[in-house]
C-alpha positions as CSV (number, residue, x, y, z in Angstrom):
1,M,113.5,124.8,74.0
2,T,110.7,122.4,75.0
3,V,111.9,119.8,72.5
4,S,115.5,120.0,73.8
5,M,114.3,119.5,77.4
6,G,112.2,116.5,76.3
7,H,115.3,115.0,74.6
8,G,117.3,115.7,77.7
9,F,114.9,113.9,80.0
10,L,114.7,111.0,77.5
11,A,118.6,110.8,77.5
12,I,118.7,110.4,81.3
13,E,115.7,108.2,81.6
14,D,117.7,104.9,81.8
15,T,120.1,106.2,84.4
16,V,117.3,107.5,86.6
17,K,115.5,104.1,86.3
18,L,118.7,102.4,87.4
19,V,118.9,104.5,90.5
20,L,115.2,105.0,91.5
21,N,113.8,101.5,90.8
22,P,115.9,99.7,93.5
23,L,115.1,102.5,96.0
24,T,111.3,102.3,95.4
25,Q,111.0,98.5,95.1
26,P,110.4,97.9,98.8
27,Q,107.7,100.6,98.8
28,S,106.0,98.8,95.9
29,W,106.1,95.5,97.8
30,M,104.6,97.1,100.9
31,L,101.8,98.7,98.8
32,E,101.0,95.4,97.1
33,G,100.9,93.7,100.5
34,A,98.7,96.3,102.0
35,L,96.3,96.1,99.0
36,F,96.1,92.4,99.4
37,A,95.4,92.6,103.1
38,F,92.7,95.3,102.7
39,T,90.9,93.4,99.9
40,T,91.0,90.0,101.6
41,T,90.3,90.9,105.2
42,P,86.6,90.9,106.1
43,W,85.2,94.4,106.9
44,W,84.1,93.4,110.4
45,I,87.8,92.7,111.3
46,L,89.3,95.6,109.3
47,I,87.2,98.5,110.6
48,P,88.0,97.8,114.3
49,L,91.7,97.4,113.4
50,L,91.6,100.8,111.7
51,I,89.9,102.5,114.6
52,L,92.5,100.9,117.0
53,A,95.4,102.0,114.7
54,A,94.0,105.6,114.6
55,W,93.7,105.7,118.4
56,A,97.2,104.2,118.9
57,A,98.7,106.8,116.5
58,T,97.1,109.7,118.3
59,R,96.6,108.4,121.8
60,K,93.5,110.7,121.9
61,I,89.9,109.7,122.4
62,G,89.0,112.0,119.4
63,V,88.0,108.8,117.5
64,V,85.4,107.1,119.6
65,I,83.1,104.1,119.2
66,V,79.4,105.0,119.7
67,A,76.5,102.6,119.7
68,R,73.6,103.8,117.6
69,H,70.0,103.1,118.5
70,D,69.9,100.2,116.1
71,G,72.9,98.5,117.8
72,A,75.3,99.1,115.0
73,L,78.8,100.5,115.9
74,T,79.8,103.8,114.3
75,A,83.2,105.6,114.4
76,V,82.7,109.3,114.9
77,H,85.1,112.2,115.4
78,K,84.5,114.3,118.5
79,V,84.7,118.1,117.7
80,S,85.9,120.3,120.6
81,Q,83.9,123.5,121.4
82,S,86.7,125.8,120.4
83,S,87.1,124.3,116.9
84,R,83.4,124.5,115.9
85,A,82.8,127.1,113.2
86,S,79.6,128.6,112.0
87,P,78.1,126.7,109.1
88,R,79.1,128.0,105.7
89,L,76.5,128.7,103.1
């Protein structure tokens, strides 16, 4: 039975490629563009943009920028009192 199922999938492989490849090609282009943008953009531009995008998507101050004692900026996630759980061992 496994062999016949394998042969069945191989028989429809070309048809599936004809249908799925054109549908998924724009996604492939977007992923390649995103990879290029993430690998060529300096980190000091990319991290603030990601923080801004997270804030814009949620419209909550759950992601905040906090200045550490050494002057560096750090993104932290604020945890509400009700969602804190006891530490698990």
